[in-house]
C-alpha positions in Angstrom: 87.2 -4.4 -84.2 86.4 -7.5 -86.8 82.5 -7.3 -88.4 81.2 -10.4 -88.8 77.8 -12.1 -90.3 76.5 -15.5 -89.2 74.8 -17.3 -91.9 73.4 -20.2 -90.2 69.1 -21.6 -90.8 69.0 -23.0 -86.9 68.5 -20.1 -85.1 69.9 -22.2 -81.9 73.0 -21.9 -83.7 73.5 -18.6 -84.7 72.4 -17.7 -80.8 75.7 -19.7 -79.6 77.7 -18.2 -82.4 76.6 -15.3 -80.3 77.5 -16.2 -77.6 81.2 -17.0 -78.4 81.6 -13.7 -80.1 80.5 -11.5 -77.8 83.3 -12.8 -75.5 86.0 -11.8 -78.2 87.2 -8.1 -77.0 88.2 -7.7 -80.8 85.2 -9.7 -82.4 81.5 -7.9 -83.4 78.7 -9.7 -84.7 76.8 -7.0 -86.9 74.4 -8.9 -88.5 72.4 -12.5 -89.2 71.3 -14.1 -91.8 69.4 -17.4 -92.4 69.3 -18.3 -95.5 71.2 -17.6 -98.5 69.2 -14.9 -100.3 69.2 -13.4 -97.2 73.5 -13.4 -96.8 74.0 -12.4 -100.4 71.2 -9.7 -100.0 73.0 -8.1 -96.4 76.8 -8.7 -98.4 75.1 -6.5 -101.3 74.4 -3.6 -98.6 76.9 -3.7 -96.0 80.6 -4.9 -95.4 81.4 -7.8 -93.5 85.6 -8.7 -92.4 84.0 -12.1 -92.0 81.6 -14.0 -93.7 81.1 -17.3 -90.8 79.0 -19.6 -93.1 77.1 -22.6 -93.1 77.0 -24.9 -95.8 73.6 -26.4 -95.6 71.1 -23.5 -95.9 67.7 -23.0 -97.6 67.3 -21.4 -101.2 70.6 -20.8 -101.8 73.2 -23.2 -99.9 77.0 -22.2 -98.5 78.5 -23.5 -101.7 76.3 -21.5 -104.0 76.9 -18.5 -101.6 81.2 -19.1 -102.2 80.3 -19.1 -106.0 78.4 -15.7 -105.9 80.5 -14.2 -103.6 83.7 -14.4 -105.9 82.6 -11.8 -108.3 81.6 -9.3 -105.6 84.4 -6.0 -105.4 85.5 -6.4 -102.9 85.2 -10.1 -101.7 83.9 -10.5 -98.7 86.3 -13.3 -96.3 84.7 -16.1 -96.0 84.9 -19.1 -93.1 83.0 -22.0 -93.6 81.7 -23.9 -90.6 79.9 -26.9 -91.2 78.6 -29.8 -89.7 80.0 -32.2 -92.1 83.5 -33.8 -92.0 86.2 -32.2 -93.4 87.0 -34.7 -95.9 83.6 -34.7 -97.1 83.2 -31.2 -97.7 86.1 -28.9 -96.9 88.2 -29.2 -100.6 84.8 -28.9 -101.9 84.6 -25.9 -99.9 87.9 -24.4 -100.6 87.9 -24.3 -104.5 84.3 -22.3 -104.1 86.2 -19.4 -103.0 86.1 -20.4 -98.8 88.9 -18.6 -97.2 88.7 -21.2 -94.4 86.8 -24.1 -93.0 85.5 -25.6 -89.6 83.5 -28.4 -88.4 80.5 -27.7 -85.7 82.5 -29.3 -82.9 85.2 -27.3 -83.1 86.4 -25.3 -79.6 85.1 -21.7 -79.6 88.4 -21.0 -78.8 89.3 -22.3 -81.7 86.2 -20.3 -83.8 87.4 -17.3 -82.1 91.4 -17.9 -84.1 89.9 -18.7 -86.9 87.7 -15.8 -87.3 91.2 -13.3 -86.8 93.2 -15.4 -89.2 90.4 -15.1 -92.3 90.2 -11.3 -91.1 93.7 -10.5 -91.4 94.0 -12.3 -94.9 95.3 -15.6 -94.1 94.2 -19.2 -94.7 92.7 -21.1 -92.3 92.4 -24.9 -92.1 92.9 -27.5 -89.1 96.2 -29.9 -88.9 93.8 -32.7 -89.6 92.3 -30.9 -93.2 96.2 -30.2 -93.8 96.9 -33.8 -93.8 93.7 -34.4 -96.1 94.7 -31.6 -98.9 98.2 -33.1 -98.5 97.1 -36.8 -99.4 94.8 -35.3 -101.9 98.2 -33.8 -103.9 100.2 -36.9 -103.1 97.7 -39.5 -103.8 95.0 -37.9 -106.4 93.5 -40.5 -108.0 90.5 -41.2 -110.8 87.0 -38.7 -108.5 84.3 -41.0 -108.1 81.2 -41.1 -109.6 79.6 -38.9 -107.2 82.3 -35.9 -107.5 81.0 -35.6 -110.4 77.2 -34.4 -108.9 76.6 -30.4 -109.3 75.5 -29.1 -105.3 72.2 -29.1 -106.6 72.3 -33.2 -107.6 74.4 -33.8 -104.2 70.9 -31.8 -102.2 68.5 -33.9 -103.5 71.2 -37.0 -103.6 71.5 -36.6 -99.7 67.7 -36.2 -99.1 66.6 -39.3 -101.5 69.3 -41.4 -99.6 67.3 -40.2 -95.8 64.4 -41.7 -97.5 62.3 -38.4 -98.3 60.0 -38.2 -101.1 59.7 -35.6 -104.1 57.3 -34.2 -102.5 58.7 -33.6 -99.5 62.3 -32.9 -101.2 60.4 -30.2 -103.1 59.5 -28.1 -100.2 63.0 -28.2 -98.7 64.4 -27.2 -101.5 61.6 -24.5 -102.7 61.6 -26.4 -105.7 58.9 -28.1 -108.1 58.3 -31.6 -107.5 59.2 -31.6 -111.4 62.6 -30.4 -111.3 63.1 -32.6 -108.1 62.3 -35.3 -110.3 64.8 -34.2 -113.5 67.6 -34.2 -110.7 66.9 -37.6 -109.3 67.3 -38.7 -113.4 70.4 -36.9 -113.4 71.7 -38.3 -110.2 70.2 -42.2 -111.0 72.4 -41.4 -114.7 75.7 -39.8 -113.3 76.2 -42.5 -110.4 74.5 -44.9 -113.3 72.5 -46.5 -110.4 68.5 -47.6 -111.1 66.5 -46.9 -107.5 66.5 -45.4 -104.8 67.2 -48.5 -103.0 71.2 -48.5 -105.0 70.8 -44.8 -104.0 70.6 -45.4 -100.8 73.0 -48.3 -100.8 75.9 -45.4 -102.4 75.1 -43.0 -100.3 75.6 -45.2 -97.1 78.9 -46.6 -98.7 80.5 -43.6 -99.3 79.5 -42.0 -96.1 77.1 -39.3 -97.3 74.6 -41.2 -94.7 75.5 -42.9 -92.1 
């Protein structure tokens, strides 16, 4: 049996994953986590063959979890399951240590296939992602400014671009308003922008928000 830990902060998503895995005779759901800190604690206390991990989670993000598990021995295999398009986050996830990447609109059968591939020690990517990776190699160009942002800076940027205020973002990310203000200043400096209106426009232009 392939032992699986699923990590997603949405109850309805975990319930759907639970139902999909229940239909597979060779895969057993042995743990669920709703935030990044809980994921890391469970990984230290138990062994799982595959971690099915969401990128956007409270307290510790999925990408931050990936960075932490690189230090674990043996190292858990992580399949990233995200609502974000492959082009936007897949390459960063794979570079951070993910063994595979799927979007949440993938078919249930593809999720089961991905879990089995990852459990066997193989990478799992879709044909679309393979083409994106090939383009990255063949047509590598200078990185855009937002690629220089840290993961936390990206989080703050996305939330600012959605129109959320400093206090609201602080509550969402479990940080102080002063810390969020510092991240906002760094984002503005790195993106060479002047205010929130320009942040929103840049986010729309780069596809971070619709």
